C-alpha atoms as one frame of an Amber mdcrd trajectory, in Angstrom:
protein
   4.981 -26.273   0.321   7.450 -25.408   3.108  11.024 -25.677   1.875  10.259
 -23.927  -1.406  11.864 -20.552  -2.154   9.906 -17.321  -2.518  11.559 -14.514
  -4.478  10.686 -10.933  -3.525  11.323  -8.064  -5.938  12.017  -5.144  -3.628
  13.999  -4.989  -0.413  12.136  -2.420   1.684  10.106  -2.805   4.854   7.167
  -4.509   3.136   9.553  -7.091   1.706  11.124  -7.461   5.148   7.774  -8.242
   6.785   6.791 -10.543   3.910  10.076 -12.406   4.377   9.547 -12.765   8.125
   6.073 -14.211   7.530   7.419 -16.581   4.862  10.235 -17.792   7.121   7.745
 -18.563   9.900   5.864 -20.753   7.406   9.001 -22.695   6.463   9.903 -21.019
   3.164  13.310 -19.900   2.009  13.455 -16.315   0.759  15.513 -14.531  -1.890
  15.411 -10.758  -2.480  16.275  -8.581  -5.476  17.039  -4.953  -4.629  19.645
  -2.391  -5.746  20.582  -1.578  -2.125  23.088  -3.972  -0.588  21.986  -5.344
   2.807  18.478  -3.965   2.288  15.833  -4.239   5.014  14.321  -7.388   3.461
  17.706  -8.950   2.689  18.662  -8.787   6.367  16.007 -11.405   7.186  16.107
 -13.344   3.898  18.359 -16.254   2.917  20.100 -14.319   0.176  19.971 -11.177
  -1.970  20.708 -10.291  -5.583  21.934  -6.681  -5.736  20.510  -5.276  -8.962
  17.976  -2.808 -10.329  14.346  -3.892 -10.552  14.357  -3.725 -14.362  17.584
  -5.727 -14.775  16.355  -8.620 -16.927  19.412 -10.803 -16.345  19.116 -10.341
 -12.591  15.411 -11.169 -12.728  16.240 -14.331 -14.680  18.742 -15.304 -11.967
  16.052 -14.697  -9.355  13.548 -16.778 -11.337  15.978 -19.702 -11.686  16.649
 -19.697  -7.943  13.027 -19.475  -6.739   9.746 -21.361  -7.009   7.374 -18.396
  -6.672   7.860 -14.674  -7.330   6.158 -11.716  -5.648   6.787  -7.984  -5.367
   6.593  -5.512  -2.498   5.737  -2.361  -4.464   4.117  -1.494  -7.774   6.963
   0.286  -9.556   8.403  -2.982 -10.846   9.011  -3.116 -14.601   6.039  -5.057
 -16.015   7.819  -5.773 -19.306  10.765  -7.255 -17.419   8.444  -9.520 -15.412
   6.690 -10.656 -18.591  10.014 -11.913 -19.947  10.391 -14.354 -17.027   6.797
 -15.420 -16.380   7.329 -18.624 -18.384  10.289 -19.486 -16.137   8.642 -19.030
 -12.728   5.215 -18.817 -11.138   4.076 -15.219 -10.573   0.724 -15.800  -8.843
  -0.202 -12.104  -8.781   0.306 -11.998 -12.542   1.213  -8.829 -14.402  -2.266
  -7.493 -15.230  -2.910  -6.088 -11.742   0.576  -4.594 -11.667   0.056  -2.886
 -15.035  -3.332  -1.514 -13.929  -2.045  -0.060 -10.665   1.052   1.470 -12.261
  -1.026   3.740 -14.488  -3.743   5.953 -13.006  -5.640   6.039 -16.310  -5.685
   2.233 -16.585  -6.704   1.997 -12.940  -9.603   4.418 -13.418 -10.751   2.635
 -16.580 -10.695  -0.694 -14.719 -12.701   0.678 -11.777 -15.250   2.315 -14.071
 -15.664  -0.967 -15.944 -16.480  -2.627 -12.602 -19.048   0.137 -11.853 -17.064
   1.387  -8.872 -17.442   5.069  -8.016 -14.338   7.241  -8.446 -13.774  11.005
  -8.476 -14.646  12.820 -11.728 -11.481  13.265 -13.772  -9.997  14.419 -17.070
  -6.899  13.291 -18.965  -4.460  16.149 -19.511  -1.928  15.762 -22.298  -1.300
  19.468 -22.985  -1.428  22.522 -20.643  -4.041  24.183 -22.834  -6.531  21.460
 -21.871  -6.382  22.207 -18.145  -8.512  25.353 -18.221 -11.376  23.599 -19.986
 -11.094  20.604 -17.664 -11.237  22.832 -14.580 -14.404  24.465 -15.904 -16.042
  21.034 -15.853 -14.456  19.728 -12.641 -14.184  22.960 -10.644 -11.879  24.125
  -7.842 -10.293  22.637  -5.829  -8.908  19.802  -7.916  -5.751  17.691  -8.003
  -3.329  17.266 -10.894  -1.518  13.907 -10.750   1.051  12.180 -12.907  -0.279
   8.950 -14.388   2.724   6.939 -13.201   5.196   6.805 -10.334   3.400   8.797
  -7.628   3.359   7.770  -3.951   3.293   9.513  -0.536   2.126  12.737  -2.168
   4.811  12.732  -4.869   3.681  13.416  -8.418   0.603  15.457  -7.502  -0.378
  19.064  -6.922  -3.538  20.571  -5.465  -5.013  23.389  -7.560  -7.173  25.610
  -5.337  -7.275  28.646  -7.611  -5.821  30.163 -10.773  -2.731  31.105  -8.710
  -1.782  27.426  -8.449  -1.747  26.835 -12.185   1.878  27.805 -12.892   3.567
  25.481 -10.340   1.166  22.662 -11.251   2.380  22.861 -14.852   5.722  21.373
 -13.808   4.026  17.980 -13.491   3.094  17.990 -17.171   6.782  17.984 -18.046
   6.799  14.426 -16.685   4.171  13.331 -19.193   0.411  12.834 -19.364  -1.451
  13.763 -16.182  -4.875  13.218 -14.641  -6.954  16.083 -13.257  -9.242  14.842
 -10.481 -12.048  16.573  -8.650 -11.363  17.137  -4.967 -13.658  14.908  -2.932
 -14.826  16.655   0.291 -14.270  13.583   2.447 -14.771  13.272   6.199 -12.549
  10.208   6.515  -9.978   8.309   4.512 -10.533   4.586   4.898  -8.963   1.444
   3.484  -9.465  -2.290   3.424  -7.156  -5.208   2.653  -8.391  -8.311   0.880
  -6.381 -11.474   0.246  -6.968 -14.141  -2.395  -5.248 -17.427  -3.229  -5.874
 -17.472  -6.983  -8.448 -20.249  -6.562 -11.517 -18.185  -5.743 -10.841 -18.143
  -2.009 -10.885 -14.654  -0.431 -10.611 -13.206   3.057 -11.177  -9.644   4.254
  -9.443  -7.565   6.896 -11.310  -4.871   8.867 -12.060  -1.444   7.416  -9.665
   1.075   8.983  -9.368   4.852   9.162  -6.186   6.523   7.917  -4.854   9.919
   8.974  -2.227  11.536   6.764   0.302  14.286   7.422   2.055  15.960   4.498
   0.547  13.281   2.214   2.259  10.465   4.176   0.283   8.048   6.321   0.623
   9.056   9.969  -1.893   6.916  11.882  -4.212   4.012  11.201  -7.154   3.425
  13.532  -8.490  -0.123  13.499 -11.355  -0.632  13.146 -12.709   2.560  11.581
 -15.554   4.212  13.468 -18.049   4.116  10.600 -21.588   2.863  10.047 -22.192
  -0.819   9.339 -23.479   0.005   5.862 -20.154   1.715   5.051 -18.261  -1.405
   6.163 -20.494  -3.655   4.073 -20.091  -1.457   0.988 -16.301  -1.338   1.386
 -16.244  -5.139   1.629 -18.489  -5.453  -1.430 -16.173  -3.207  -3.456 -13.128
  -5.208  -2.348 -14.738  -8.510  -3.359 -15.832  -7.161  -6.767 -12.263  -6.077
  -7.516 -10.666  -9.275  -6.171 -13.031 -11.571  -8.078 -12.533  -9.632 -11.309
  -8.764 -10.117 -11.016  -8.823 -13.664  -9.589  -6.645 -12.144  -6.888  -3.628
 -13.959  -5.443  -1.933 -12.257  -2.508  -3.031  -9.060  -0.766  -4.653  -6.020
  -2.352  -5.307  -2.753  -0.506  -8.122  -0.440  -1.595  -7.934   3.177  -0.409
 -11.220   5.114  -0.284 -12.719   8.494   0.581 -15.848   8.569   2.773 -18.124
  11.605   2.393 -20.470  13.198   4.951 -23.426  11.587   3.168 -21.868   8.126
   3.463 -20.697   7.920  -0.149 -17.540   5.946  -0.931 -15.100   6.940  -3.660
 -12.228   4.581  -4.449  -9.008   6.581  -4.589  -6.248   4.058  -5.244  -5.333
   0.374  -5.407  -2.114  -1.115  -4.025  -1.384  -4.670  -5.288   0.492  -5.842
  -2.189   0.480  -5.475   1.597   0.017  -1.860   2.635   1.186   0.538   5.330
  -2.384   0.780   6.673  -2.358  -2.965   7.373   0.665  -3.087   9.677  -1.595
  -3.197  12.751  -2.659  -6.714  11.680   0.635  -8.188  12.939  -0.502  -7.791
  16.551  -4.240  -7.088  16.287  -5.572  -9.822  13.964  -5.708 -13.599  13.905
  -3.244 -13.530  11.003  -1.296 -10.583   9.601  -1.638  -9.154   6.105   1.863
 -10.499   5.419   0.962 -14.047   6.392  -2.201 -13.749   4.284  -0.116 -12.540
   1.335   2.309 -15.461   1.564  -0.535 -17.963   2.009  -2.252 -16.400  -1.015
   0.699 -16.576  -3.416   1.502 -20.101  -2.178  -2.057 -21.230  -2.945  -2.846
 -22.119   0.656  -6.427 -21.800   1.977  -7.287 -18.501   3.649  -8.964 -18.325
   7.051 -11.640 -15.843   8.055  -9.891 -12.892   9.687 -10.710 -12.049  13.296
  -9.660  -8.750  14.860  -8.492  -9.660  18.361  -8.122  -6.117  19.677  -8.695
  -2.513  18.712  -5.430  -0.905  17.651  -3.693   2.271  16.576  -0.673   2.130
  14.248   1.680   5.113  14.000   4.402   5.541  11.404   7.926   6.429  12.528
   9.287   8.850   9.931  12.663  10.561   9.635  14.084  11.816  12.939  11.156
  10.276  14.807  13.376   7.202  14.611  15.539   8.681  17.394  12.681  10.298
  19.321  10.724   7.052  19.623  13.694   5.143  21.007  13.402   7.249  24.175
   9.884   5.854  24.588  10.913   2.189  24.573  11.713   2.229  28.297   8.464
   4.061  29.113   5.888   2.277  26.972   5.911  -1.444  27.699   2.520  -1.892
  25.989   3.669  -0.317  22.711   4.919  -2.648  19.965   7.937  -1.052  18.268
   8.973  -2.102  14.745  12.162  -0.720  13.167  13.147  -1.459   9.583  16.967
  -1.499   9.961  17.524   1.104   7.252  21.101   2.324   7.153  20.358   6.027
   6.817  17.759   8.251   8.465  16.213  10.693   5.987  13.409  13.231   6.175
  10.052  11.724   5.102  11.599   8.240   5.085   9.619   5.499   6.825  11.991
   4.173   9.469   9.535   2.020  11.379   6.091   1.909  12.962   4.517   1.160
  16.300   1.229  -0.524  17.123  -0.733  -0.075  20.325  -3.452  -2.548  21.262
  -6.172  -0.742  23.166  -9.607  -0.887  24.746 -10.110   2.864  24.261  -9.079
   4.416  20.945  -9.603   8.012  22.128  -7.362   7.553  25.195  -4.683   5.894
  23.065  -4.691   8.732  20.523  -4.273  11.179  23.409  -1.415   9.073  24.834
   0.353   9.202  21.461  -0.069  12.978  21.333   1.152  13.445  24.912   4.306
  11.454  24.134   5.685  14.612  22.532   6.965  12.856  19.413   3.924  13.651
  17.288   2.375  17.018  18.058
């Protein structure tokens, strides 16, 4: 109930927007993050400055909070297990463990009869040649753990790419995946409250640049049967996990209308930022309602929208647009240092014409 304290492991922008949603609902918020004055801590009630796997710090967080959540999946599962008898962790640790390991994630999806790209487990470099014979070129070599925004993966288009790809195997076991010739990358968010109550956000289209999300178009311009299948997949996964909080499912859509699930994210997701302005409730509000055990309303999209990430030096470039674009919603994450490839903020544009809005974004000169 309002007045309780929610602990967030992770102090980045997702934690910041979770905290803002929680504060609106009357909760107090504590954050654990190794960066002092992190983005989330700036809007929370207090912060513990410590590493995510610091068991003593996690115990302090648990003693000071009523409910615990996390903003990203690279939290130490073993460390969370040690405190789960001291505090409610509605998302549990099973989903976290599954999404931290690509092999576990693929095994889980296969068990649920969900279509994924053909793959092979690569423990030793010698095995790659045989695997490629079965999978074919192009294919993608990925580390089983720790990859995000294109990190920890390498596209193998021909024999010439083999040598640089081998560097990934030094990090441990890898997965070799077939390249899916997709026409669109799509995703969907689903929220649960741990009591069999689920709600679905619209299916959206995602456009990446340099393996980092650039734009999200909401809703995706896809056939109704694609939307229904994406929703079915999301519900199968959520029901299997008795989901609490938000889960994002990233998918590839082929020319023939086939859907391949690419990745799961056990928390609010970059592709759901548009929901703050464009939906009846945001993914962050849905996440907090879900982990608090509140009922979940049916989501209504109130307007078409385009979300654009603000990355690196775009932070400065977009500030020149504030005076010119009164209908653009600017979000900045208050990070202390601007770095290349670092997500510094995002903007959302509500629109009646997606094509015209995409052209307006291009003509702004920031993203060309």
